[in-house]
N, CA, C and O atoms as a Tinker XYZ file with bonds, in Angstrom:
   496  protein
     1  N     52.592000   23.107000  -63.681000    73     2
     2  CA    51.839000   22.783000  -64.342000    64     1     3
     3  C     52.476000   22.892000  -65.647000    63     2     4     5
     4  O     53.176000   23.726000  -66.220000    81     3
     5  N     51.703000   21.110000  -66.058000    73     3     6
     6  CA    51.418000   20.817000  -67.463000    64     5     7
     7  C     50.604000   20.269000  -68.537000    63     6     8     9
     8  O     49.610000   19.586000  -68.290000    81     7
     9  N     51.177000   20.676000  -70.309000    73     7    10
    10  CA    48.908000   19.519000  -69.855000    64     9    11
    11  C     47.939000   20.547000  -69.549000    63    10    12    13
    12  O     46.769000   20.216000  -69.356000    81    11
    13  N     48.303000   21.785000  -69.483000    73    11    14
    14  CA    47.167000   22.543000  -68.836000    64    13    15
    15  C     46.198000   21.882000  -67.517000    63    14    16    17
    16  O     44.973000   21.800000  -67.425000    81    15
    17  N     47.280000   21.460000  -66.563000    73    15    18
    18  CA    46.605000   20.648000  -65.955000    64    17    19
    19  C     46.765000   22.098000  -65.069000    63    18    20    21
    20  O     47.710000   22.836000  -65.349000    81    19
    21  N     45.515000   22.595000  -63.664000    73    19    22
    22  CA    45.575000   23.390000  -63.239000    64    21    23
    23  C     45.776000   23.720000  -61.137000    63    22    24    25
    24  O     46.287000   22.655000  -60.788000    81    23
    25  N     45.687000   24.204000  -60.414000    73    23    26
    26  CA    45.317000   24.119000  -59.142000    64    25    27
    27  C     43.997000   23.984000  -58.721000    63    26    28    29
    28  O     43.190000   24.876000  -58.985000    81    27
    29  N     43.511000   22.516000  -57.808000    73    27    30
    30  CA    41.977000   22.716000  -57.344000    64    29    31
    31  C     42.155000   24.885000  -57.077000    63    30    32    33
    32  O     41.461000   25.842000  -57.422000    81    31
    33  N     43.193000   24.757000  -56.468000    73    31    34
    34  CA    41.829000   26.444000  -55.589000    64    33    35
    35  C     41.834000   27.191000  -56.971000    63    34    36    37
    36  O     41.142000   28.209000  -56.978000    81    35
    37  N     42.377000   26.933000  -57.955000    73    35    38
    38  CA    42.468000   27.988000  -59.327000    64    37    39
    39  C     40.998000   28.223000  -59.754000    63    38    40    41
    40  O     40.410000   27.265000  -60.255000    81    39
    41  N     40.172000   29.710000  -59.571000    73    39    42
    42  CA    38.807000   29.757000  -60.158000    64    41    43
    43  C     38.431000   29.844000  -61.148000    63    42    44    45
    44  O     37.494000   29.371000  -60.504000    81    43
    45  N     38.065000   29.991000  -62.402000    73    43    46
    46  CA    37.794000   29.814000  -63.614000    64    45    47
    47  C     36.721000   30.245000  -64.145000    63    46    48    49
    48  O     36.071000   29.201000  -64.183000    81    47
    49  N     36.178000   30.899000  -64.509000    73    47    50
    50  CA    34.788000   31.861000  -64.973000    64    49    51
    51  C     35.189000   32.872000  -64.683000    63    50    52    53
    52  O     36.078000   33.143000  -63.876000    81    51
    53  N     34.404000   33.711000  -65.485000    73    51    54
    54  CA    33.982000   35.424000  -65.679000    64    53    55
    55  C     32.851000   35.146000  -63.642000    63    54    56    57
    56  O     32.350000   34.308000  -62.892000    81    55
    57  N     33.200000   37.012000  -63.890000    73    55    58
    58  CA    32.199000   37.189000  -62.527000    64    57    59
    59  C     31.565000   38.829000  -62.294000    63    58    60    61
    60  O     32.370000   39.755000  -62.197000    81    59
    61  N     30.685000   38.981000  -62.248000    73    59    62
    62  CA    30.038000   40.520000  -62.460000    64    61    63
    63  C     31.318000   41.172000  -62.350000    63    62    64    65
    64  O     32.404000   40.592000  -62.333000    81    63
    65  N     31.044000   42.929000  -62.246000    73    63    66
    66  CA    32.130000   43.694000  -61.588000    64    65    67
    67  C     31.708000   43.993000  -60.230000    63    66    68    69
    68  O     30.513000   44.168000  -59.994000    81    67
    69  N     32.668000   44.074000  -59.234000    73    67    70
    70  CA    32.323000   43.809000  -58.110000    64    69    71
    71  C     31.587000   43.472000  -57.155000    63    70    72    73
    72  O     31.026000   44.080000  -56.243000    81    71
    73  N     31.710000   41.689000  -57.703000    73    71    74
    74  CA    31.528000   40.692000  -57.037000    64    73    75
    75  C     32.618000   39.424000  -57.143000    63    74    76    77
    76  O     32.754000   38.688000  -58.121000    81    75
    77  N     33.530000   39.348000  -55.592000    73    75    78
    78  CA    33.793000   38.506000  -55.512000    64    77    79
    79  C     34.287000   36.979000  -56.244000    63    78    80    81
    80  O     33.860000   36.039000  -55.574000    81    79
    81  N     34.944000   36.618000  -57.245000    73    79    82
    82  CA    34.987000   35.156000  -57.297000    64    81    83
    83  C     34.663000   33.934000  -56.740000    63    82    84    85
    84  O     34.315000   32.811000  -57.103000    81    83
    85  N     34.886000   34.514000  -55.792000    73    83    86
    86  CA    34.973000   33.493000  -54.724000    64    85    87
    87  C     34.410000   33.119000  -53.799000    63    86    88    89
    88  O     34.616000   32.185000  -53.023000    81    87
    89  N     33.109000   34.422000  -53.915000    73    87    90
    90  CA    32.258000   34.776000  -52.710000    64    89    91
    91  C     30.666000   33.637000  -52.673000    63    90    92    93
    92  O     29.900000   33.686000  -53.636000    81    91
    93  N     30.459000   32.990000  -51.848000    73    91    94
    94  CA    28.986000   31.958000  -52.443000    64    93    95
    95  C     28.127000   32.699000  -53.048000    63    94    96    97
    96  O     27.904000   33.810000  -52.568000    81    95
    97  N     27.690000   32.432000  -53.803000    73    95    98
    98  CA    25.976000   32.945000  -54.198000    64    97    99
    99  C     25.361000   32.724000  -52.852000    63    98   100   101
   100  O     26.068000   32.213000  -51.982000    81    99
   101  N     24.308000   33.002000  -52.622000    73    99   102
   102  CA    23.294000   33.339000  -51.680000    64   101   103
   103  C     22.587000   31.740000  -51.198000    63   102   104   105
   104  O     21.591000   31.178000  -51.652000    81   103
   105  N     23.579000   31.285000  -50.064000    73   103   106
   106  CA    23.256000   29.018000  -50.299000    64   105   107
   107  C     22.540000   29.336000  -48.399000    63   106   108   109
   108  O     22.637000   30.309000  -47.651000    81   107
   109  N     21.962000   28.179000  -48.268000    73   107   110
   110  CA    21.719000   28.236000  -46.856000    64   109   111
   111  C     23.157000   26.877000  -46.893000    63   110   112   113
   112  O     23.628000   26.160000  -47.775000    81   111
   113  N     23.535000   27.170000  -44.827000    73   111   114
   114  CA    24.715000   26.622000  -44.659000    64   113   115
   115  C     24.315000   25.687000  -43.929000    63   114   116   117
   116  O     23.401000   24.913000  -44.213000    81   115
   117  N     25.055000   25.687000  -42.804000    73   115   118
   118  CA    24.807000   24.068000  -41.799000    64   117   119
   119  C     25.832000   25.315000  -40.970000    63   118   120   121
   120  O     26.974000   25.521000  -41.379000    81   119
   121  N     25.454000   25.820000  -40.191000    73   119   122
   122  CA    26.127000   26.880000  -38.801000    64   121   123
   123  C     27.071000   25.645000  -38.349000    63   122   124   125
   124  O     26.990000   24.487000  -38.758000    81   123
   125  N     28.167000   26.275000  -37.220000    73   123   126
   126  CA    29.163000   25.668000  -36.776000    64   125   127
   127  C     28.646000   24.545000  -35.867000    63   126   128   129
   128  O     29.410000   23.610000  -35.631000    81   127
   129  N     27.279000   24.556000  -35.277000    73   127   130
   130  CA    26.909000   23.967000  -34.336000    64   129   131
   131  C     26.305000   22.895000  -35.094000    63   130   132   133
   132  O     26.627000   21.710000  -35.012000    81   131
   133  N     25.731000   23.208000  -35.569000    73   131   134
   134  CA    25.450000   21.319000  -36.652000    64   133   135
   135  C     26.069000   21.038000  -36.777000    63   134   136   137
   136  O     26.334000   20.086000  -36.043000    81   135
   137  N     27.205000   21.449000  -37.882000    73   135   138
   138  CA    27.982000   20.082000  -38.337000    64   137   139
   139  C     28.939000   19.898000  -37.258000    63   138   140   141
   140  O     29.751000   19.065000  -37.661000    81   139
   141  N     29.250000   20.292000  -36.024000    73   139   142
   142  CA    30.154000   19.112000  -35.127000    64   141   143
   143  C     28.678000   18.540000  -34.514000    63   142   144   145
   144  O     29.043000   17.820000  -33.585000    81   143
   145  N     27.225000   18.496000  -34.563000    73   143   146
   146  CA    26.366000   17.051000  -34.490000    64   145   147
   147  C     26.740000   16.523000  -35.645000    63   146   148   149
   148  O     27.518000   15.571000  -35.579000    81   147
   149  N     26.337000   16.946000  -36.847000    73   147   150
   150  CA    26.872000   16.046000  -37.552000    64   149   151
   151  C     28.002000   14.936000  -38.061000    63   150   152   153
   152  O     28.006000   13.738000  -38.343000    81   151
   153  N     29.134000   16.230000  -38.005000    73   151   154
   154  CA    30.461000   14.733000  -37.991000    64   153   155
   155  C     30.238000   14.365000  -36.733000    63   154   156   157
   156  O     29.611000   13.357000  -37.059000    81   155
   157  N     30.213000   14.315000  -35.174000    73   155   158
   158  CA    29.877000   13.649000  -34.643000    64   157   159
   159  C     29.441000   12.586000  -34.543000    63   158   160   161
   160  O     30.063000   11.567000  -34.243000    81   159
   161  N     28.150000   12.707000  -34.818000    73   159   162
   162  CA    27.213000   11.240000  -35.508000    64   161   163
   163  C     28.741000    9.848000  -36.427000    63   162   164   165
   164  O     29.347000    8.787000  -36.274000    81   163
   165  N     28.509000   11.197000  -37.445000    73   163   166
   166  CA    29.448000   10.731000  -39.043000    64   165   167
   167  C     30.836000    9.699000  -38.756000    63   166   168   169
   168  O     31.213000    8.677000  -39.331000    81   167
   169  N     31.402000   10.486000  -37.578000    73   167   170
   170  CA    32.358000    9.868000  -36.835000    64   169   171
   171  C     31.806000    8.294000  -36.290000    63   170   172   173
   172  O     32.426000    7.296000  -36.660000    81   171
   173  N     30.517000    8.161000  -35.327000    73   171   174
   174  CA    30.589000    6.985000  -34.366000    64   173   175
   175  C     30.526000    6.172000  -35.409000    63   174   176   177
   176  O     31.053000    5.060000  -35.383000    81   175
   177  N     29.718000    6.747000  -36.691000    73   175   178
   178  CA    29.302000    5.598000  -37.535000    64   177   179
   179  C     30.798000    5.294000  -38.345000    63   178   180   181
   180  O     31.319000    4.180000  -38.400000    81   179
   181  N     31.063000    5.885000  -38.633000    73   179   182
   182  CA    32.577000    5.876000  -39.216000    64   181   183
   183  C     33.594000    4.363000  -38.387000    63   182   184   185
   184  O     34.073000    3.257000  -38.640000    81   183
   185  N     33.454000    5.158000  -37.533000    73   183   186
   186  CA    34.346000    3.974000  -36.247000    64   185   187
   187  C     34.025000    2.769000  -36.493000    63   186   188   189
   188  O     34.816000    1.967000  -36.989000    81   187
   189  N     32.073000    2.319000  -35.980000    73   187   190
   190  CA    31.284000    1.436000  -36.669000    64   189   191
   191  C     31.765000    0.700000  -37.957000    63   190   192   193
   192  O     31.650000   -0.504000  -38.187000    81   191
   193  N     32.256000    1.538000  -38.654000    73   191   194
   194  CA    32.568000    0.936000  -40.331000    64   193   195
   195  C     31.224000    0.842000  -40.823000    63   194   196   197
   196  O     30.989000   -0.154000  -41.507000    81   195
   197  N     30.083000    1.834000  -40.588000    73   195   198
   198  CA    28.901000    1.417000  -40.927000    64   197   199
   199  C     28.540000    2.479000  -41.908000    63   198   200   201
   200  O     27.411000    2.329000  -42.375000    81   199
   201  N     29.395000    3.814000  -42.469000    73   199   202
   202  CA    30.153000    4.634000  -43.418000    64   201   203
   203  C     31.366000    5.034000  -43.045000    63   202   204   205
   204  O     32.103000    5.134000  -42.064000    81   203
   205  N     31.277000    5.300000  -44.619000    73   203   206
   206  CA    32.604000    5.537000  -45.459000    64   205   207
   207  C     32.680000    6.751000  -45.819000    63   206   208   209
   208  O     33.666000    7.366000  -45.414000    81   207
   209  N     31.955000    7.281000  -46.444000    73   207   210
   210  CA    32.272000    8.603000  -47.420000    64   209   211
   211  C     31.652000    9.778000  -47.212000    63   210   212   213
   212  O     30.692000    9.499000  -46.493000    81   211
   213  N     31.653000   11.151000  -47.472000    73   211   214
   214  CA    30.328000   12.170000  -47.078000    64   213   215
   215  C     30.658000   12.900000  -48.235000    63   214   216   217
   216  O     31.654000   12.842000  -48.955000    81   215
   217  N     29.322000   13.822000  -48.304000    73   215   218
   218  CA    29.487000   15.129000  -49.316000    64   217   219
   219  C     28.319000   16.250000  -48.842000    63   218   220   221
   220  O     27.097000   16.117000  -48.781000    81   219
   221  N     28.994000   17.158000  -48.596000    73   219   222
   222  CA    28.110000   18.486000  -48.742000    64   221   223
   223  C     27.579000   19.429000  -49.627000    63   222   224   225
   224  O     28.359000   20.265000  -50.086000    81   223
   225  N     26.326000   19.458000  -49.975000    73   223   226
   226  CA    25.848000   21.135000  -51.115000    64   225   227
   227  C     25.594000   21.478000  -50.538000    63   226   228   229
   228  O     25.254000   20.704000  -49.644000    81   227
   229  N     25.449000   22.628000  -50.303000    73   227   230
   230  CA    25.128000   24.106000  -50.070000    64   229   231
   231  C     24.103000   25.285000  -51.384000    63   230   232   233
   232  O     24.517000   26.264000  -52.006000    81   231
   233  N     22.980000   24.763000  -51.387000    73   231   234
   234  CA    22.406000   25.288000  -52.591000    64   233   235
   235  C     21.474000   26.465000  -51.739000    63   234   236   237
   236  O     21.729000   26.830000  -50.592000    81   235
   237  N     20.428000   26.924000  -52.512000    73   235   238
   238  CA    19.878000   28.169000  -52.794000    64   237   239
   239  C     18.838000   27.566000  -51.360000    63   238   240   241
   240  O     18.631000   28.001000  -50.228000    81   239
   241  N     18.477000   26.637000  -51.959000    73   239   242
   242  CA    17.051000   26.814000  -50.894000    64   241   243
   243  C     17.560000   25.170000  -49.701000    63   242   244   245
   244  O     16.706000   24.914000  -48.852000    81   243
   245  N     18.222000   24.680000  -49.707000    73   243   246
   246  CA    18.777000   23.875000  -48.865000    64   245   247
   247  C     20.413000   23.408000  -48.278000    63   246   248   249
   248  O     21.165000   22.976000  -49.152000    81   247
   249  N     20.643000   23.440000  -47.680000    73   247   250
   250  CA    21.898000   22.700000  -47.081000    64   249   251
   251  C     21.468000   20.881000  -46.621000    63   250   252   253
   252  O     20.530000   20.427000  -45.966000    81   251
   253  N     22.685000   20.182000  -47.342000    73   251   254
   254  CA    22.933000   18.894000  -47.849000    64   253   255
   255  C     24.377000   18.265000  -47.157000    63   254   256   257
   256  O     25.559000   18.584000  -47.283000    81   255
   257  N     23.694000   17.243000  -46.390000    73   255   258
   258  CA    25.126000   16.396000  -45.833000    64   257   259
   259  C     24.827000   14.966000  -46.473000    63   258   260   261
   260  O     23.976000   14.442000  -45.755000    81   259
   261  N     25.046000   14.425000  -47.143000    73   259   262
   262  CA    25.342000   13.406000  -48.003000    64   261   263
   263  C     26.079000   11.857000  -47.377000    63   262   264   265
   264  O     27.167000   11.604000  -47.894000    81   263
   265  N     25.619000   10.929000  -46.425000    73   263   266
   266  CA    26.316000    9.331000  -46.660000    64   265   267
   267  C     26.483000    8.441000  -46.929000    63   266   268   269
   268  O     25.548000    7.644000  -46.859000    81   267
   269  N     27.806000    7.990000  -47.418000    73   267   270
   270  CA    27.635000    6.233000  -48.761000    64   269   271
   271  C     28.386000    6.175000  -47.195000    63   270   272   273
   272  O     28.971000    6.715000  -46.256000    81   271
   273  N     27.671000    4.772000  -47.987000    73   271   274
   274  CA    28.007000    3.405000  -47.621000    64   273   275
   275  C     29.675000    2.484000  -48.650000    63   274   276   277
   276  O     30.332000    1.468000  -48.420000    81   275
   277  N     29.715000    3.342000  -49.531000    73   275   278
   278  CA    31.199000    3.328000  -50.299000    64   277   279
   279  C     30.786000    4.751000  -51.122000    63   278   280   281
   280  O     29.796000    5.482000  -51.097000    81   279
   281  N     31.853000    4.757000  -51.740000    73   279   282
   282  CA    32.360000    6.369000  -52.429000    64   281   283
   283  C     31.263000    5.975000  -53.775000    63   282   284   285
   284  O     30.286000    6.722000  -53.842000    81   283
   285  N     31.318000    5.286000  -54.437000    73   283   286
   286  CA    30.337000    5.248000  -55.498000    64   285   287
   287  C     29.439000    4.523000  -55.665000    63   286   288   289
   288  O     29.404000    3.640000  -56.523000    81   287
   289  N     28.359000    4.852000  -54.671000    73   287   290
   290  CA    27.157000    3.908000  -54.841000    64   289   291
   291  C     26.229000    5.533000  -54.175000    63   290   292   293
   292  O     26.932000    6.333000  -53.557000    81   291
   293  N     25.317000    5.733000  -54.292000    73   291   294
   294  CA    24.068000    6.676000  -53.486000    64   293   295
   295  C     24.259000    6.924000  -52.751000    63   294   296   297
   296  O     25.446000    6.868000  -52.429000    81   295
   297  N     23.443000    7.342000  -51.967000    73   295   298
   298  CA    24.333000    7.982000  -50.402000    64   297   299
   299  C     23.168000    7.423000  -49.759000    63   298   300   301
   300  O     22.092000    7.573000  -50.340000    81   299
   301  N     23.205000    6.615000  -48.321000    73   299   302
   302  CA    22.352000    5.702000  -47.923000    64   301   303
   303  C     21.089000    7.002000  -46.898000    63   302   304   305
   304  O     19.965000    6.650000  -46.538000    81   303
   305  N     21.421000    7.811000  -46.748000    73   303   306
   306  CA    20.906000    9.591000  -45.897000    64   305   307
   307  C     21.732000   10.580000  -46.464000    63   306   308   309
   308  O     22.939000   10.683000  -46.683000    81   307
   309  N     20.378000   11.527000  -46.699000    73   307   310
   310  CA    20.779000   12.413000  -46.574000    64   309   311
   311  C     20.176000   13.221000  -45.283000    63   310   312   313
   312  O     19.098000   12.923000  -44.768000    81   311
   313  N     20.871000   14.097000  -44.913000    73   311   314
   314  CA    20.257000   15.213000  -43.437000    64   313   315
   315  C     20.040000   16.635000  -44.449000    63   314   316   317
   316  O     20.763000   17.508000  -44.929000    81   315
   317  N     19.274000   16.448000  -44.446000    73   315   318
   318  CA    18.499000   18.248000  -45.104000    64   317   319
   319  C     18.453000   19.742000  -44.506000    63   318   320   321
   320  O     17.290000   19.623000  -44.120000    81   319
   321  N     18.738000   20.861000  -44.176000    73   319   322
   322  CA    18.070000   21.877000  -43.363000    64   321   323
   323  C     17.574000   22.609000  -44.464000    63   322   324   325
   324  O     18.124000   23.124000  -45.438000    81   323
   325  N     16.499000   22.539000  -44.110000    73   323   326
   326  CA    15.507000   23.560000  -45.739000    64   325   327
   327  C     15.173000   24.918000  -44.718000    63   326   328   329
   328  O     14.823000   24.278000  -43.726000    81   327
   329  N     15.107000   25.678000  -44.499000    73   327   330
   330  CA    15.324000   26.775000  -43.833000    64   329   331
   331  C     13.084000   27.264000  -44.050000    63   330   332   333
   332  O     12.205000   27.558000  -43.240000    81   331
   333  N     13.120000   27.110000  -45.312000    73   331   334
   334  CA    11.533000   27.270000  -46.305000    64   333   335
   335  C     10.400000   26.295000  -45.005000    63   334   336   337
   336  O      9.217000   26.568000  -44.801000    81   335
   337  N     10.959000   25.502000  -44.510000    73   335   338
   338  CA    10.267000   25.097000  -43.352000    64   337   339
   339  C     10.038000   24.725000  -42.061000    63   338   340   341
   340  O      9.465000   23.871000  -41.384000    81   339
   341  N     10.991000   26.105000  -41.957000    73   339   342
   342  CA    11.395000   25.754000  -40.641000    64   341   343
   343  C      9.726000   26.341000  -39.414000    63   342   344   345
   344  O      9.672000   26.360000  -38.185000    81   343
   345  N      8.869000   26.643000  -40.229000    73   343   346
   346  CA     7.523000   26.582000  -39.290000    64   345   347
   347  C      6.744000   26.076000  -39.872000    63   346   348   349
   348  O      5.588000   26.500000  -39.865000    81   347
   349  N      7.094000   25.055000  -40.535000    73   347   350
   350  CA     6.110000   23.958000  -40.387000    64   349   351
   351  C      6.550000   22.643000  -39.948000    63   350   352   353
   352  O      6.495000   22.317000  -38.762000    81   351
   353  N      7.127000   21.629000  -41.165000    73   351   354
   354  CA     7.084000   20.887000  -39.947000    64   353   355
   355  C      8.456000   20.675000  -39.427000    63   354   356   357
   356  O      8.829000   19.747000  -38.709000    81   355
   357  N      9.189000   21.709000  -39.911000    73   355   358
   358  CA    10.789000   22.070000  -38.968000    64   357   359
   359  C     11.715000   21.841000  -40.534000    63   358   360   361
   360  O     11.350000   21.404000  -41.626000    81   359
   361  N     13.400000   22.497000  -39.908000    73   359   362
   362  CA    14.416000   22.801000  -41.431000    64   361   363
   363  C     14.766000   20.902000  -41.275000    63   362   364   365
   364  O     14.999000   20.431000  -42.388000    81   363
   365  N     14.804000   20.255000  -40.576000    73   363   366
   366  CA    15.867000   19.660000  -40.072000    64   365   367
   367  C     15.145000   18.408000  -41.102000    63   366   368   369
   368  O     13.930000   18.390000  -41.296000    81   367
   369  N     15.947000   17.539000  -41.624000    73   367   370
   370  CA    14.423000   16.266000  -42.058000    64   369   371
   371  C     15.545000   15.119000  -42.128000    63   370   372   373
   372  O     16.564000   15.723000  -41.790000    81   371
   373  N     15.902000   13.784000  -42.387000    73   371   374
   374  CA    16.752000   13.278000  -42.551000    64   373   375
   375  C     16.135000   11.920000  -43.793000    63   374   376   377
   376  O     15.463000   11.078000  -43.196000    81   375
   377  N     16.225000   11.741000  -44.768000    73   375   378
   378  CA    15.962000   11.163000  -46.167000    64   377   379
   379  C     16.566000    9.770000  -46.770000    63   378   380   381
   380  O     17.566000    9.695000  -47.484000    81   379
   381  N     15.991000    9.002000  -46.464000    73   379   382
   382  CA    16.663000    7.594000  -47.015000    64   381   383
   383  C     16.976000    7.886000  -48.541000    63   382   384   385
   384  O     16.532000    8.662000  -49.388000    81   383
   385  N     18.181000    6.668000  -48.485000    73   383   386
   386  CA    17.816000    6.533000  -49.984000    64   385   387
   387  C     17.122000    6.549000  -51.005000    63   386   388   389
   388  O     17.207000    7.253000  -52.011000    81   387
   389  N     16.317000    5.629000  -50.688000    73   387   390
   390  CA    14.642000    5.594000  -51.571000    64   389   391
   391  C     14.208000    6.839000  -51.456000    63   390   392   393
   392  O     13.499000    7.030000  -52.444000    81   391
   393  N     14.252000    8.247000  -50.490000    73   391   394
   394  CA    13.374000    9.278000  -50.823000    64   393   395
   395  C     12.841000    9.866000  -50.019000    63   394   396   397
   396  O     12.466000   11.025000  -49.848000    81   395
   397  N     12.820000    8.420000  -49.208000    73   395   398
   398  CA    11.831000    8.319000  -48.178000    64   397   399
   399  C     11.971000    9.640000  -46.789000    63   398   400   401
   400  O     12.982000    9.558000  -46.091000    81   399
   401  N     11.234000   10.460000  -46.559000    73   399   402
   402  CA    11.865000   11.101000  -45.239000    64   401   403
   403  C     11.089000   10.045000  -44.091000    63   402   404   405
   404  O      9.942000    9.603000  -44.031000    81   403
   405  N     12.297000    9.878000  -43.230000    73   403   406
   406  CA    12.392000    8.958000  -42.033000    64   405   407
   407  C     11.930000    9.882000  -40.952000    63   406   408   409
   408  O     11.239000    9.419000  -40.045000    81   407
   409  N     12.353000   11.546000  -40.975000    73   407   410
   410  CA    12.287000   12.106000  -39.635000    64   409   411
   411  C     12.231000   13.602000  -39.916000    63   410   412   413
   412  O     13.097000   13.958000  -40.716000    81   411
   413  N     11.554000   14.427000  -39.532000    73   411   414
   414  CA    11.705000   15.425000  -39.629000    64   413   415
   415  C     11.526000   16.616000  -38.472000    63   414   416   417
   416  O     11.242000   16.022000  -37.432000    81   415
   417  N     11.564000   17.711000  -38.285000    73   415   418
   418  CA    11.238000   18.536000  -37.045000    64   417   419
   419  C     12.541000   19.619000  -37.137000    63   418   420   421
   420  O     13.372000   19.856000  -38.015000    81   419
   421  N     12.243000   20.253000  -35.524000    73   419   422
   422  CA    12.906000   21.378000  -35.484000    64   421   423
   423  C     13.801000   21.465000  -34.804000    63   422   424   425
   424  O     14.316000   22.554000  -34.550000    81   423
   425  N     14.353000   19.995000  -34.185000    73   423   426
   426  CA    15.316000   20.762000  -33.588000    64   425   427
   427  C     16.491000   19.045000  -34.721000    63   426   428   429
   428  O     16.187000   17.909000  -35.085000    81   427
   429  N     17.546000   19.768000  -34.795000    73   427   430
   430  CA    18.742000   18.568000  -35.134000    64   429   431
   431  C     19.015000   17.406000  -34.935000    63   430   432   433
   432  O     19.027000   16.552000  -35.823000    81   431
   433  N     19.446000   17.071000  -32.954000    73   431   434
   434  CA    19.476000   16.659000  -32.222000    64   433   435
   435  C     18.246000   15.511000  -32.946000    63   434   436   437
   436  O     18.344000   14.781000  -33.933000    81   435
   437  N     17.266000   15.702000  -32.118000    73   435   438
   438  CA    15.477000   14.784000  -31.906000    64   437   439
   439  C     16.064000   14.407000  -33.807000    63   438   440   441
   440  O     16.121000   13.181000  -33.907000    81   439
   441  N     16.364000   14.920000  -34.834000    73   439   442
   442  CA    15.855000   14.458000  -36.740000    64   441   443
   443  C     17.268000   13.830000  -36.141000    63   442   444   445
   444  O     16.604000   13.133000  -35.373000    81   443
   445  N     18.119000   13.600000  -35.937000    73   443   446
   446  CA    19.422000   12.743000  -36.540000    64   445   447
   447  C     19.324000   11.183000  -35.123000    63   446   448   449
   448  O     20.004000   10.163000  -35.008000    81   447
   449  N     18.382000   11.625000  -34.467000    73   447   450
   450  CA    17.720000   10.528000  -33.577000    64   449   451
   451  C     17.061000    8.892000  -34.602000    63   450   452   453
   452  O     17.111000    7.667000  -34.496000    81   451
   453  N     16.537000    9.862000  -35.469000    73   451   454
   454  CA    16.211000    8.498000  -36.686000    64   453   455
   455  C     17.154000    7.719000  -36.808000    63   454   456   457
   456  O     17.120000    6.496000  -36.676000    81   455
   457  N     18.558000    8.762000  -37.212000    73   455   458
   458  CA    19.891000    7.820000  -37.605000    64   457   459
   459  C     20.550000    6.359000  -36.366000    63   458   460   461
   460  O     20.936000    5.191000  -36.428000    81   459
   461  N     20.299000    7.544000  -35.267000    73   459   462
   462  CA    22.190000    6.562000  -34.181000    64   461   463
   463  C     20.357000    6.869000  -33.462000    63   462   464   465
   464  O     19.717000    7.885000  -33.733000    81   463
   465  N     19.797000    5.652000  -32.490000    73   463   466
   466  CA    19.251000    6.244000  -30.957000    64   465   467
   467  C     19.984000    6.668000  -30.080000    63   466   468   469
   468  O     19.621000    7.567000  -29.322000    81   467
   469  N     21.454000    5.955000  -30.000000    73   467   470
   470  CA    21.858000    6.177000  -28.707000    64   469   471
   471  C     22.171000    7.939000  -28.778000    63   470   472   473
   472  O     22.612000    8.628000  -27.858000    81   471
   473  N     21.921000    8.234000  -29.689000    73   471   474
   474  CA    22.314000   10.391000  -29.445000    64   473   475
   475  C     21.228000   10.407000  -28.151000    63   474   476   477
   476  O     20.276000    9.642000  -27.998000    81   475
   477  N     21.766000   11.788000  -27.043000    73   475   478
   478  CA    20.746000   11.883000  -26.646000    64   477   479
   479  C     20.455000   13.109000  -26.547000    63   478   480   481
   480  O     21.549000   13.655000  -26.404000    81   479
   481  N     19.363000   14.188000  -26.529000    73   479   482
   482  CA    19.619000   15.600000  -25.927000    64   481   483
   483  C     19.959000   15.781000  -24.395000    63   482   484   485
   484  O     19.635000   15.103000  -23.420000    81   483
   485  N     20.347000   16.364000  -24.455000    73   483   486
   486  CA    21.892000   18.053000  -24.310000    64   485   487
   487  C     21.094000   18.971000  -23.840000    63   486   488   489
   488  O     20.811000   19.791000  -24.713000    81   487
   489  N     20.231000   19.345000  -22.025000    73   487   490
   490  CA    20.491000   21.127000  -22.725000    64   489   491
   491  C     21.076000   21.378000  -22.634000    63   490   492   493
   492  O     22.001000   20.808000  -22.055000    81   491
   493  N     21.106000   22.723000  -23.226000    73   491   494
   494  CA    22.232000   24.165000  -23.264000    64   493   495
   495  C     22.339000   25.644000  -24.002000    63   494   496
   496  O     23.295000   26.383000  -23.769000    81   495
C-alpha cells in the first residue's frame, strides 16, 4: 500500500491495557434468529425493487437496522431493538423516516408485519 492507504481491517487507535482492540464495547446486538427474520424481509423487499441498501448499527443502548431506497438518502425505516423497553412497550420497534413509531412490541415478527403484511407468525 502506498500514499498512506491502509487495509480496511487494520485497527487504528489505542486500546486500554488488557483490552483487545477488536473487542466490541458492551453494545446491544441482534441475535442470529432476529437477523434471519430481518434479512428475510429485506431480501423480499429488494427482490420487489422497494429497498436497495441497508446499514446495521450496534450502539450501547440499542441495535438499529436501517433500510434505504437509495444509498444517498435517509433510511425509509429503522428496525430497532432496545432491551431497556422490553418490559414496557416491547424491545422492538419500526420507525419511519419522519421519526414516527410505526409499530412497537415484544415480538419481532409482529412488529415487522407493519412493513410487510404478508409475514405470518410461525409457532416455534
